N, C-alpha and C positions, 0 to 999 in steps of 0.2 A: 528553369523550372526544377531540377534534380535538387538544388540548394534550397530553394524555397521548401519544397517536401521535406527536405531534410530538416529544415529549422523549425519548420510547423509541428513536425510529429515529435522530435526530440525535446519541444517544450514543455513535455508531460515531466521531464525529468529537473530536478533539483541540482544535480552534476552529471556530468557524462564523462565517459571514455570511448573510444574508438569500438572496442568488442562490444560494448552495452548498446551504441549506435546500430551496431549491426545488427544485433538480435532484435532492436526494436523495429526497425525498417524491415527484416526479413529479406533475404537475398537483394541488398542493394546494389545497384550497378557499379558505384564507387565506394570503395570502404569507407566506413566511418571516420577512420583514423584520417585518411586522406583528406576528406573535407575538412575536420577539424585542424589541421596543419594548415590548410588554405585559410582557413576563417582566420587562425591565430598570425599565420605571417601577414597576411592582408589588414592586421589588426580590425578585424570585423566583428561586430556582435558577442564576441566571446571572452572571458576571463580565466586566465590559467589560475589553478587551484594550487598548483605543484610545481616544484621547482623543474621536475622534468618534461612537464607539459604533457601528460598523460592524461590528467582530468581538470575539466572545465566546467563553466558554468554561464549561463547568460545572465546580462545585465537585468536588474529586476524587472524594471520596465519594459524593456525589450521583450523580455519573457511573457508578460503579462499580456502584450500586444500579440504575440505568436500564438499564445493559449486561446485567445478570443478569436483570430483567424482560425485556429484549428478548430473549434467549436463552431465555426461556419460552414468549414469544409468534411468536416465528420460528424455522423451521427454519436449518440451516446455509445451505442454498440462499438462503433469502431476507435473511440476513445478508449473504451475499458479494455479492447484488445491490445492497445498500447501498452496500458498499466499492467496487464498480463504478462506481456513479453518481458517489461522492465522488471516484475516482480520475480518473475522466473529468472533472469539470468542474476540479480542480486542475490537470490536464495541459493542458485548454485555457486554463488562466488562467496557464500558466507557472510552476506551482508543484510543479516535478518531484519533488522529494523527498518531498512528503505525497502526490503522485500515486502514485509508488512505494510509499509505507507501507501506502498503499489496496490498491494492488495485490496485495501480498504478503499483507494480512490477508484478502482476498477468494480468495486461492489463484488469482489471475489470472494465470498464469506466464508467458504470452506478453507481456502488457502490463508486467509488472514486469520481464522480460528487454529487451524494447525501451527500456524508461526507464533502466535501468542502463547500456545501451551508447549510449545517445544524448550528445551533445555538451554537454546542456544539464544533466545532473548535476551538482549542485555539490559534487564532492569534495571541497573544499576547505572546506567547512563543517563544523564540528565535529559530530560524532555520524553523519554521512552514511556514512561507510566502516564503521564499526561496524553500523550501521542494515543495508547490504547485506551484510556478513560474516555477520551472526547470521542473515539470511534464507537465505543460500547454505547455511550449514551445516544448516539446517532441510529442505532439499531432498533427496530418496532420490538416492541414485547413478544409480538410471536415468534420472532425468530430466536429472544432469547429463551422463551418457553419452550420451543422445539429442543434447545442446546442447553439445559440448565447450568452447566459447567460455565456459561455465561456470566450469569447471574452470580455465581462464586468467585469467579475471576474478578468481576467489579468489585465485589466485597472485599476480596483480598487485596486488591491493587489501594483501593480506599484506605484501608488499615496501615499497608505498607508507606504511604505517606502522611500518615497521622491523623487522618480525616475519619471521625466515628461517624459524622452525620451519613445516613443512607445505607452504613454497612448492614443494619437488621434488616432494613426494608429488602434489600438485594439477597439476604441469606432466606428471608421468608419467601421471596418470589421463587428462589432455586427450590427449596422446600416445595413450595406447591406446584410448580412445573415439573418434579418429580414424582410427584403423587399422582399427576394428572398423567403422565406417561404410563406410569405402571398399572392405573387403572384403565388405560386405552388397549395396553397388552393382555391385561386379564379378561378384557373383555373380547379381545380378538382371540383369544385362547379357548375362551367357553364357547365362541360362535362355530372353532374347527372341531 
């Protein structure tokens, strides 16, 4: 049962190491590295990603099956909690892109915004800008209107990849959102 629980919960990870698994599972009875070593030596389910055998991943088909089972055993809040712990661990270990991906997957908008605004976000790495733009496109306008910086960030990232289409629309939306926020603040001050 402990191995099945480990497999299902760690299936939210694209790659894993012992300390990350421990953070995800919150006080496991068996350390994550012990389970990873067992799975590795038994040649079960995992593929080593380095020569030191610190980082592993699941076979893609197996990971897909595990995620499906995880969705059957945990509700969305439970899965979001796993992503929260993964994001927290990655951020604390200066792996900002992976922290962002888990924050986005776990609907932790505050953390995701903080991470994309940080100077540590590796925008020069392949796929980073695409991942951020993809996430921004999934956000409802109401969230971006509450945080105009998201409209601006989307416009600047489009420019960074040489795509001019949508830049003006995003900048106009940022300006409109800022004006709306200022108007609301002015009304609130007038009422006080």
